[in-house]
SELUMDO-707613 format. One line per field, with one value per residue: residue in three letters; y, z negated, x of N, C-alpha, C in turn; residue number from 1. Coordinates in steps of 0.02 Angstrom, whole numbers, plus 50000, padded with zeros to 5 digits. Layout:
BEGIN
rest	[ALA	...]
nyy	[Y	...]
nzz	[Z	...]
nxx	[X	...]
cayy	[Y	...]
cazz	[Z	...]
caxx	[X	...]
cyy	[Y	...]
czz	[Z	...]
cxx	[X	...]
nr	[NUM	...]
//
This chain:
BEGIN
rest	[MET	ALA	SER	GLY	ILE	LEU	VAL	VAL	CYS	GLU	HIS	GLU	ASP	GLY	ALA	PRO	LYS	LYS	THR	ALA	TYR	GLU	LEU	LEU	SER	LYS	ALA	ARG	SER	LEU	ALA	ALA	GLU	LEU	GLY	GLY	ASP	VAL	SER	ALA	VAL	VAL	ILE	GLY	SER	ALA	ASN	ALA	ALA	ASN	LEU	GLY	GLU	TYR	GLY	ALA	SER	VAL	VAL	TYR	THR	ALA	ASP	GLY	SER	GLU	PHE	SER	SER	ASP	GLY	THR	GLY	SER	TRP	ALA	SER	ALA	LEU	ALA	ALA	ALA	ILE	VAL	GLU	ALA	ASP	PRO	ALA	VAL	VAL	LEU	GLY	ALA	ALA	SER	VAL	ASP	ILE	ARG	SER	ALA	PHE	PRO	ARG	LEU	ALA	VAL	ARG	ILE	GLY	ALA	GLY	MET	ALA	SER	ASP	CYS	THR	ASP	LEU	PHE	ILE	GLN	ASP	GLY	VAL	LEU	ILE	ALA	ARG	ARG	PRO	MET	TYR	ALA	GLY	LYS	ALA	PHE	ALA	ASP	VAL	SER	ILE	SER	SER	SER	VAL	ALA	LEU	TYR	SER	VAL	ARG	PRO	ASN	SER	PHE	PRO	GLY	ALA	ALA	PRO	VAL	GLY	GLY	SER	ALA	THR	VAL	SER	PRO	LEU	SER	VAL	SER	HIS	SER	GLU	ALA	GLU	LEU	ALA	SER	LYS	ILE	VAL	GLY	VAL	GLU	ALA	PRO	LYS	SER	GLU	THR	ILE	ASP	LEU	THR	GLU	ALA	ASN	LEU	ILE	VAL	SER	GLY	GLY	ARG	PRO	VAL	ASP	SER	SER	GLU	ASN	PHE	ASP	ARG	LEU	ILE	ARG	PRO	LEU	ALA	GLU	ALA	LEU	GLY	ALA	THR	VAL	GLY	ALA	SER	ARG	ALA	ALA	VAL	ASP	ALA	GLY	TYR	ALA	PRO	HIS	ASN	GLU	GLN	VAL	GLY	GLN	THR	GLY	LYS	VAL	VAL	ASN	PRO	SER	LEU	TYR	ILE	ALA	ALA	ALA	ILE	SER	GLY	ALA	ILE	GLN	HIS	LEU	ALA	GLY	MET	ARG	THR	SER	ARG	VAL	ILE	VAL	ALA	ILE	ASN	LYS	ASN	PRO	GLU	ALA	PRO	ILE	PHE	GLN	HIS	ALA	THR	TYR	GLY	ILE	VAL	GLY	ASP	ILE	PHE	GLU	ILE	CYS	PRO	LEU	LEU	THR	GLU	GLU	ALA	LYS	ARG	GLN	GLY	ILE	GLY	ARG]
nyy	[50901	50848	50689	50547	50408	50360	50221	50173	50024	49920	49784	49619	49511	49502	49483	49570	49672	49659	49784	49844	49790	49833	49973	49982	49936	50036	50144	50113	50133	50268	50327	50300	50399	50517	50514	50469	50356	50211	50183	50100	50094	50008	49979	49912	49736	49640	49548	49620	49615	49553	49649	49712	49636	49683	49808	49904	49996	50027	49979	50048	50020	50016	49958	49891	49896	50009	50023	49919	49939	50015	50154	50320	50426	50364	50307	50421	50479	50382	50381	50512	50505	50414	50490	50590	50514	50455	50562	50591	50645	50610	50526	50375	50293	50167	50194	50166	50123	50154	50237	50340	50396	50432	50506	50641	50701	50686	50766	50896	50904	50902	50998	50968	50948	50861	50732	50641	50474	50435	50379	50365	50395	50495	50557	50719	50834	50827	50834	50761	50702	50681	50590	50605	50553	50657	50731	50617	50534	50586	50674	50701	50757	50826	50836	50927	50940	51060	51066	51024	50893	50774	50699	50555	50463	50308	50223	50049	49923	50009	50001	49877	49727	49692	49600	49502	49582	49552	49587	49666	49733	49856	49844	49959	50004	50120	50259	50312	50438	50476	50580	50595	50632	50587	50452	50438	50392	50232	50071	49951	49827	49709	49651	49539	49507	49355	49280	49209	49272	49404	49570	49694	49822	49794	49699	49619	49566	49580	49539	49607	49626	49688	49766	49705	49570	49520	49440	49377	49244	49224	49306	49234	49125	49166	49274	49248	49115	49142	49234	49151	49055	49131	49168	49286	49432	49466	49595	49727	49829	49982	49978	49840	49803	49878	49815	49699	49593	49573	49593	49747	49766	49724	49821	49927	50089	50264	50276	50161	50052	50106	50046	49973	49877	49760	49696	49722	49661	49704	49656	49669	49803	49969	50084	50204	50366	50365	50235	50222	50309	50231	50134	50173	50189	50064	49948	49864	49854	49756	49750	49683	49683	49688	49796	49891	50027	50061	50163	50113	50054	50155	50171	50053	49933	49816	49759	49666	49632	49566	49444	49424	49307	49212	49240	49244	49109	49044	49107	49068	48928	48921	48980	48888	48777	48814	48826	48947	49010	48936]
nzz	[48895	49031	49030	49024	49142	49299	49399	49565	49619	49744	49844	49917	50002	49884	49783	49679	49753	49762	49743	49656	49530	49517	49507	49393	49296	49300	49265	49132	49068	49093	49031	48901	48870	48913	48851	48821	48901	49009	49152	49281	49452	49562	49725	49818	49831	49712	49600	49454	49316	49264	49268	49149	49077	49120	49073	49094	49015	49045	49185	49327	49444	49614	49713	49855	50010	50081	50052	50106	50234	50229	50251	50260	50201	50108	50021	49969	49901	49803	49731	49683	49599	49504	49448	49385	49285	49216	49188	49214	49200	49293	49449	49526	49676	49801	49943	50059	50205	50177	50063	50111	50198	50117	50003	50041	50081	49962	49877	49927	49902	49761	49722	49693	49669	49770	49796	49916	49973	49878	49798	49672	49501	49359	49191	49144	49032	48973	49081	49222	49356	49530	49648	49816	49985	50115	50280	50364	50269	50244	50140	49970	49879	49723	49644	49555	49494	49465	49450	49364	49385	49459	49609	49668	49793	49815	49879	49920	49823	49751	49616	49486	49481	49372	49220	49135	48992	48898	48817	48860	48977	48989	49102	49210	49308	49442	49485	49639	49754	49925	50068	50233	50322	50260	50278	50410	50483	50504	50483	50602	50632	50603	50663	50610	50594	50653	50545	50404	50325	50214	50235	50322	50259	50125	50099	50012	50055	50207	50373	50513	50691	50832	50997	51063	51040	51153	51215	51201	51172	51113	51003	50934	50907	50830	50737	50676	50619	50521	50440	50395	50324	50218	50158	50201	50281	50454	50549	50672	50786	50873	51003	51025	51017	51122	51226	51228	51146	51020	50933	50917	50787	50708	50710	50640	50580	50630	50719	50691	50558	50389	50272	50115	50051	49935	49994	50150	50303	50441	50597	50733	50752	50787	50709	50733	50703	50706	50672	50546	50474	50438	50351	50265	50126	50071	49946	49952	50092	50225	50357	50518	50649	50800	50837	50759	50737	50731	50683	50581	50485	50403	50314	50257	50124	50123	50252	50401	50522	50670	50791	50816	50868	50820	50682	50627	50640	50551	50428	50416	50403	50283	50195	50201	50149	50017	49978	49970	50019	49972]
nxx	[49318	49418	49498	49609	49627	49566	49554	49547	49494	49524	49460	49460	49359	49288	49382	49496	49624	49804	49857	49767	49797	49929	49911	49830	49918	50017	49937	49906	50031	50053	49943	49972	50061	50000	49878	49705	49584	49594	49503	49407	49351	49247	49202	49073	49026	49102	49213	49215	49227	49343	49441	49453	49542	49661	49678	49577	49451	49321	49225	49167	49040	48988	48871	48787	48693	48732	48864	48929	48974	49085	49090	49155	49085	48997	49089	49153	49047	49019	49139	49139	49028	49077	49178	49106	49046	49156	49240	49383	49556	49647	49647	49682	49728	49759	49867	49783	49682	49546	49556	49636	49546	49437	49482	49529	49405	49336	49415	49391	49254	49242	49328	49464	49642	49764	49882	49964	50012	50110	50260	50305	50260	50272	50299	50340	50394	50268	50184	50105	50195	50209	50299	50338	50373	50441	50454	50474	50531	50656	50672	50618	50478	50434	50284	50161	49994	49871	49734	49580	49543	49645	49698	49780	49857	49939	50079	50072	50158	50238	50244	50271	50172	50033	50025	49901	49833	49744	49585	49428	49309	49180	49051	48984	48855	48841	48738	48708	48682	48644	48663	48589	48688	48805	48796	48807	48916	48987	49065	49043	49088	49220	49372	49470	49647	49717	49789	49872	49960	50015	49953	50049	50057	50045	50136	50269	50386	50470	50509	50577	50586	50680	50695	50809	50787	50731	50631	50462	50462	50586	50569	50472	50549	50655	50625	50498	50510	50610	50544	50440	50511	50557	50441	50385	50311	50286	50362	50385	50481	50436	50484	50496	50363	50307	50370	50302	50333	50282	50124	50027	49978	50081	50176	50297	50325	50326	50219	50158	50136	50158	50268	50317	50408	50489	50595	50665	50703	50791	50806	50906	50870	50892	50878	50807	50734	50596	50563	50623	50543	50437	50483	50584	50577	50588	50641	50757	50857	50904	51010	51033	51138	51227	51299	51414	51403	51272	51135	51052	51131	51172	51072	51050	51047	51120	51225	51240	51350	51330	51271	51100	51051	51134	51142	51009	50953	51042	51014	50882	50891	50963	50873	50770	50837	50856	50729	50657	50540	50433]
cayy	[50911	50788	50652	50478	50391	50318	50185	50145	49955	49892	49711	49584	49453	49500	49477	49630	49669	49665	49855	49861	49772	49877	50038	49976	49930	50102	50187	50100	50164	50341	50347	50297	50463	50573	50508	50451	50286	50189	50154	50079	50096	49957	49994	49851	49677	49610	49526	49679	49606	49533	49706	49728	49600	49718	49873	49949	49992	50029	49971	50075	49983	50042	49901	49901	49890	50068	50019	49861	49960	50053	50221	50369	50465	50326	50300	50485	50489	50336	50404	50573	50483	50384	50544	50622	50470	50442	50626	50580	50697	50582	50471	50341	50246	50145	50231	50119	50155	50181	50292	50396	50428	50457	50554	50711	50724	50691	50823	50956	50904	50916	51051	50937	50943	50793	50714	50579	50431	50441	50319	50362	50439	50496	50613	50765	50889	50820	50844	50706	50721	50632	50595	50581	50566	50708	50732	50548	50502	50617	50711	50686	50814	50813	50876	50927	50965	51099	51063	50984	50823	50767	50637	50531	50399	50279	50169	49983	49898	50061	49982	49805	49703	49688	49536	49514	49604	49538	49639	49660	49797	49866	49856	50011	50019	50190	50282	50354	50464	50491	50617	50562	50647	50546	50384	50441	50350	50168	50019	49902	49761	49704	49594	49528	49471	49283	49266	49197	49310	49467	49627	49730	49878	49769	49645	49631	49544	49590	49528	49642	49616	49743	49751	49658	49500	49509	49408	49355	49176	49231	49335	49178	49075	49194	49317	49217	49061	49171	49261	49095	49023	49176	49186	49356	49453	49485	49663	49738	49898	50003	49954	49769	49799	49904	49765	49641	49538	49566	49634	49814	49764	49709	49876	49968	50152	50325	50263	50096	50049	50126	49991	49989	49813	49752	49675	49733	49637	49734	49616	49701	49867	50017	50133	50267	50401	50345	50172	50236	50342	50181	50084	50200	50184	49995	49946	49835	49849	49715	49763	49636	49715	49675	49860	49917	50098	50071	50208	50077	50036	50212	50168	49984	49911	49767	49757	49607	49646	49502	49430	49395	49239	49169	49254	49229	49038	49027	49131	49027	48863	48928	48994	48823	48733	48836	48826	49014	49029	48889]
cazz	[48935	49067	49003	49045	49212	49335	49452	49618	49629	49806	49842	49981	49992	49815	49736	49679	49788	49721	49727	49598	49470	49514	49483	49324	49255	49295	49229	49061	49042	49096	48981	48835	48859	48925	48810	48857	48918	49078	49178	49351	49493	49615	49774	49853	49790	49692	49531	49419	49244	49242	49266	49079	49054	49144	49041	49104	48961	49078	49258	49361	49506	49663	49756	49895	50083	50107	50039	50141	50298	50216	50278	50219	50161	50051	49974	49935	49854	49747	49691	49649	49544	49453	49414	49340	49227	49178	49172	49207	49221	49349	49487	49566	49727	49846	50006	50107	50255	50146	50019	50153	50227	50067	49955	50063	50078	49891	49849	49946	49870	49689	49709	49660	49703	49792	49821	49954	49992	49826	49785	49600	49456	49294	49148	49132	48989	48961	49143	49270	49418	49584	49697	49881	50039	50164	50340	50382	50217	50235	50077	49924	49842	49658	49647	49499	49515	49409	49445	49307	49408	49509	49648	49692	49828	49801	49924	49889	49801	49717	49545	49475	49467	49301	49189	49091	48924	48854	48814	48906	49001	48998	49172	49212	49376	49459	49524	49691	49805	49988	50119	50297	50352	50230	50303	50483	50510	50470	50521	50624	50639	50590	50694	50567	50626	50640	50509	50333	50288	50184	50280	50318	50213	50057	50094	49970	50094	50278	50422	50575	50749	50880	51068	51085	51037	51226	51242	51150	51153	51065	50942	50899	50890	50784	50685	50640	50574	50464	50396	50363	50275	50161	50133	50216	50335	50513	50575	50736	50804	50927	51066	51032	51030	51190	51273	51227	51106	50959	50939	50887	50715	50673	50720	50583	50601	50629	50756	50670	50487	50339	50225	50055	50019	49895	50040	50221	50347	50508	50642	50799	50753	50785	50655	50757	50651	50706	50634	50477	50442	50415	50305	50230	50052	50049	49892	49980	50166	50254	50429	50558	50713	50825	50845	50691	50734	50732	50628	50527	50432	50358	50267	50233	50061	50146	50325	50432	50591	50705	50841	50784	50894	50776	50611	50605	50626	50491	50371	50412	50376	50213	50157	50196	50105	49949	49963	49948	50038	49949]
caxx	[49379	49438	49555	49611	49644	49520	49589	49505	49517	49498	49455	49453	49316	49265	49438	49536	49688	49864	49867	49725	49834	49986	49889	49807	49978	50048	49891	49914	50092	50044	49893	50004	50095	49954	49818	49644	49573	49599	49442	49414	49290	49246	49149	49054	49017	49166	49219	49243	49234	49410	49487	49464	49601	49720	49683	49520	49402	49255	49228	49108	49028	48940	48856	48727	48705	48765	48936	48957	49001	49147	49087	49191	49038	48972	49144	49163	48991	49028	49195	49116	48984	49120	49215	49058	49036	49218	49272	49455	49602	49685	49618	49733	49705	49812	49870	49753	49640	49486	49573	49659	49488	49390	49510	49526	49336	49319	49450	49354	49188	49244	49377	49522	49706	49778	49949	49954	50068	50161	50300	50320	50223	50306	50283	50395	50371	50197	50146	50111	50230	50206	50354	50314	50421	50425	50497	50490	50571	50722	50673	50564	50451	50402	50223	50114	49928	49845	49661	49557	49547	49698	49693	49844	49860	50005	50098	50077	50224	50277	50250	50264	50105	50017	50006	49844	49850	49687	49535	49371	49283	49109	49034	48933	48834	48833	48681	48738	48635	48678	48627	48593	48753	48856	48789	48805	48970	48997	49100	48993	49118	49291	49406	49529	49701	49717	49851	49863	50010	49993	49957	50112	50057	50046	50185	50328	50444	50456	50562	50558	50630	50683	50693	50860	50764	50733	50571	50415	50482	50641	50540	50440	50599	50703	50597	50442	50534	50645	50492	50405	50556	50563	50375	50379	50267	50324	50354	50420	50492	50393	50512	50479	50291	50296	50394	50256	50360	50241	50063	50031	49964	50143	50223	50317	50354	50285	50158	50133	50117	50207	50275	50357	50421	50550	50648	50650	50756	50786	50847	50915	50835	50947	50869	50781	50698	50525	50557	50641	50486	50390	50511	50642	50570	50596	50690	50818	50855	50957	51014	51072	51148	51295	51333	51431	51388	51200	51114	51018	51179	51178	51016	51044	51079	51168	51229	51272	51369	51330	51219	51041	51041	51173	51130	50940	50945	51080	50975	50821	50909	50982	50811	50734	50875	50846	50657	50639	50473	50383]
cyy	[50845	50756	50581	50471	50344	50287	50157	50076	49926	49815	49684	49519	49445	49496	49541	49621	49677	49738	49876	49847	49815	49945	50036	49972	49999	50150	50177	50136	50240	50365	50345	50363	50522	50574	50491	50378	50274	50159	50137	50088	50047	49972	49932	49792	49644	49589	49581	49665	49591	49591	49730	49694	49636	49791	49921	49940	49992	50019	49996	50040	50018	49988	49915	49899	49949	50067	49962	49880	50001	50122	50271	50408	50428	50316	50365	50497	50444	50358	50468	50555	50452	50437	50581	50580	50464	50506	50618	50642	50677	50527	50442	50294	50225	50187	50184	50158	50188	50241	50352	50432	50464	50512	50627	50740	50733	50753	50889	50961	50926	50970	51027	50943	50871	50787	50645	50541	50435	50374	50313	50412	50437	50559	50654	50825	50887	50827	50784	50733	50664	50644	50566	50598	50619	50702	50663	50515	50532	50653	50688	50750	50790	50862	50870	50960	50999	51097	51016	50910	50820	50699	50619	50465	50373	50223	50101	49964	49951	50042	49906	49787	49693	49616	49551	49533	49588	49595	49626	49730	49798	49881	49902	50027	50094	50202	50332	50374	50485	50536	50578	50573	50602	50474	50380	50397	50287	50121	49965	49832	49764	49642	49584	49491	49398	49263	49255	49235	49375	49523	49666	49784	49857	49717	49666	49610	49550	49575	49558	49630	49675	49719	49703	49584	49474	49473	49388	49285	49179	49260	49279	49127	49100	49228	49280	49158	49088	49200	49205	49062	49065	49190	49259	49369	49478	49558	49669	49813	49917	49977	49880	49761	49823	49854	49702	49583	49523	49610	49699	49812	49745	49766	49916	50033	50208	50315	50194	50099	50071	50072	50010	49925	49814	49733	49686	49711	49664	49698	49648	49764	49921	50067	50201	50299	50381	50280	50183	50269	50292	50133	50109	50191	50112	49990	49919	49827	49810	49725	49711	49666	49703	49739	49890	49991	50112	50113	50172	50062	50094	50209	50100	49974	49861	49766	49695	49626	49580	49496	49396	49323	49188	49177	49230	49153	49015	49047	49087	48959	48867	48941	48929	48777	48750	48839	48894	49030	48984	48921]
czz	[48967	49035	49028	49120	49240	49394	49502	49635	49691	49802	49913	49968	49918	49763	49738	49715	49739	49699	49666	49533	49461	49484	49412	49276	49246	49256	49153	49032	49043	49042	48911	48818	48866	48877	48853	48876	48992	49098	49252	49386	49550	49661	49816	49807	49776	49620	49491	49346	49222	49241	49194	49050	49073	49120	49051	49047	48989	49153	49287	49428	49549	49715	49794	49968	50111	50096	50077	50207	50291	50247	50232	50174	50101	49999	49935	49884	49793	49702	49652	49590	49488	49414	49366	49277	49184	49153	49163	49224	49283	49382	49532	49616	49770	49911	50062	50157	50222	50102	50059	50186	50175	50022	49979	50060	50005	49859	49865	49909	49797	49671	49674	49702	49720	49815	49854	49965	49941	49818	49712	49564	49388	49256	49135	49092	48980	49022	49189	49336	49468	49631	49763	49935	50087	50223	50357	50333	50207	50169	50034	49888	49777	49651	49581	49522	49454	49403	49388	49322	49463	49542	49674	49731	49827	49851	49888	49874	49768	49644	49539	49463	49392	49280	49144	49020	48874	48854	48865	48923	49002	49072	49176	49284	49385	49497	49575	49741	49866	50030	50185	50331	50325	50255	50379	50515	50469	50514	50538	50633	50626	50624	50656	50606	50606	50608	50435	50292	50262	50235	50268	50264	50140	50045	50051	50005	50168	50319	50488	50630	50797	50952	51091	51075	51108	51256	51185	51127	51101	50999	50900	50875	50835	50724	50643	50596	50512	50414	50359	50310	50212	50127	50145	50272	50393	50532	50640	50746	50861	50994	51078	51048	51101	51242	51274	51187	51044	50967	50900	50811	50675	50678	50656	50609	50602	50665	50742	50597	50443	50286	50169	50017	49973	49939	50112	50261	50417	50554	50712	50806	50742	50728	50680	50704	50648	50668	50560	50440	50413	50363	50261	50154	50027	49997	49915	50055	50188	50330	50463	50628	50737	50839	50777	50682	50734	50672	50570	50470	50382	50302	50235	50165	50076	50222	50349	50505	50627	50752	50807	50808	50855	50703	50588	50593	50563	50428	50361	50381	50302	50169	50148	50146	50032	49929	49941	49961	50014	49898]
cxx	[49400	49499	49553	49623	49592	49556	49537	49532	49484	49500	49449	49416	49298	49320	49479	49603	49745	49875	49824	49763	49896	49967	49864	49867	50011	50003	49897	49975	50086	49996	49923	50039	50047	49895	49757	49642	49586	49533	49453	49347	49298	49188	49136	49052	49084	49163	49253	49259	49305	49460	49499	49525	49666	49721	49625	49470	49331	49267	49163	49100	48976	48929	48791	48744	48742	48840	48969	48991	49065	49147	49120	49144	49013	49026	49154	49108	48999	49084	49176	49072	49025	49157	49169	49050	49098	49251	49347	49495	49640	49646	49672	49700	49764	49810	49847	49710	49580	49502	49598	49601	49446	49419	49510	49454	49315	49352	49415	49288	49192	49295	49440	49584	49722	49851	49943	50019	50125	50198	50320	50276	50259	50286	50346	50369	50295	50153	50157	50140	50224	50265	50330	50365	50395	50474	50523	50537	50640	50729	50614	50543	50420	50344	50185	50050	49896	49770	49641	49554	49599	49693	49762	49833	49931	50019	50098	50149	50267	50288	50243	50190	50095	50004	49946	49866	49795	49638	49479	49347	49208	49096	48974	48914	48822	48768	48708	48685	48674	48633	48633	48660	48808	48854	48791	48859	48977	49035	49050	49022	49192	49319	49471	49583	49701	49783	49835	49915	49981	50001	50022	50112	50061	50101	50245	50392	50426	50519	50539	50610	50625	50687	50748	50843	50753	50674	50525	50434	50539	50617	50509	50491	50646	50672	50545	50466	50571	50594	50456	50448	50564	50496	50360	50328	50310	50308	50392	50430	50444	50418	50494	50405	50276	50318	50350	50281	50318	50179	50070	50019	50026	50194	50233	50346	50305	50219	50131	50112	50175	50209	50322	50375	50482	50609	50624	50711	50744	50834	50848	50872	50887	50940	50848	50738	50625	50515	50573	50583	50437	50417	50568	50638	50574	50652	50758	50809	50916	50956	51058	51078	51219	51334	51350	51416	51313	51178	51081	51065	51188	51124	51009	51078	51134	51167	51266	51287	51377	51272	51160	51028	51083	51153	51061	50930	50983	51042	50913	50837	50927	50921	50772	50770	50863	50772	50631	50565	50418	50336]
nr	[1	2	3	4	5	6	7	8	9	10	11	12	13	14	15	16	17	18	19	20	21	22	23	24	25	26	27	28	29	30	31	32	33	34	35	36	37	38	39	40	41	42	43	44	45	46	47	48	49	50	51	52	53	54	55	56	57	58	59	60	61	62	63	64	65	66	67	68	69	70	71	72	73	74	75	76	77	78	79	80	81	82	83	84	85	86	87	88	89	90	91	92	93	94	95	96	97	98	99	100	101	102	103	104	105	106	107	108	109	110	111	112	113	114	115	116	117	118	119	120	121	122	123	124	125	126	127	128	129	130	131	132	133	134	135	136	137	138	139	140	141	142	143	144	145	146	147	148	149	150	151	152	153	154	155	156	157	158	159	160	161	162	163	164	165	166	167	168	169	170	171	172	173	174	175	176	177	178	179	180	181	182	183	184	185	186	187	188	189	190	191	192	193	194	195	196	197	198	199	200	201	202	203	204	205	206	207	208	209	210	211	212	213	214	215	216	217	218	219	220	221	222	223	224	225	226	227	228	229	230	231	232	233	234	235	236	237	238	239	240	241	242	243	244	245	246	247	248	249	250	251	252	253	254	255	256	257	258	259	260	261	262	263	264	265	266	267	268	269	270	271	272	273	274	275	276	277	278	279	280	281	282	283	284	285	286	287	288	289	290	291	292	293	294	295	296	297	298	299	300	301	302	303	304	305	306	307	308	309	310	311	312	313	314	315	316	317	318	319	320	321	322	323	324	325	326]
//
């Protein structure tokens, strides 16, 4: 009978991502109530052994040229092979590009139920419940899955990161077979953004600017220095991106990136529903807007009614004075 939790641990340049540790930490606490072991699966060449220090008893690995291209078919095959070996009741993955592509195909292949883009997981009456936003974050649904294997993708920053708990893991290479169809699609190249900051989807601190910034020069003068002083990642509204003030990879919202930081600063962003759809689940929202009737204030934890041309430099100087972003 299926039991335990399998965590899909993604990595970057061979090092596990922050989301891997977040999910392992949550898996440990869930397994303590549900029973069973915590295992992990790593696809592609990466340092897998240290995941044992964070609670994984076994780490399944799938390495080879067919996994280097991040094709959806190869990922689905590797995850299916890991599920056969681990026989888990629950599979957790981050709500990332790769998981969003692979989990639906995997769910169909193995006949599993799936809940996507979850922001919380908890046990209720002995059953694992997933909480996920609906209707652009206006409502939340609590979902339970009755299939023998349940798949859950989780937004980054939904859970605290894990501290090492000691222990070691057995590393078990997987034998994965592929059909030609599964290898038909692949990524032939990646043009990474020229930035040393954390990607928006994984960032814990975000400073976003809206169209009233009025120019790319002002965006660079107001928003980016504040983000740098706080050690935050820069975001932008669609209106700011459409106006050319920021690149599309910095856009937050329904047609941009969905984020889930601990702190989201919205500077001169009115709070249109399309933008709220991408950041409404942020733990703390600070709104800066000179219009006291701006809709963003209805969703903000803290609101500052004022001109961003005055407020942002003051916040930047104070953050520098206190050394927050160091």
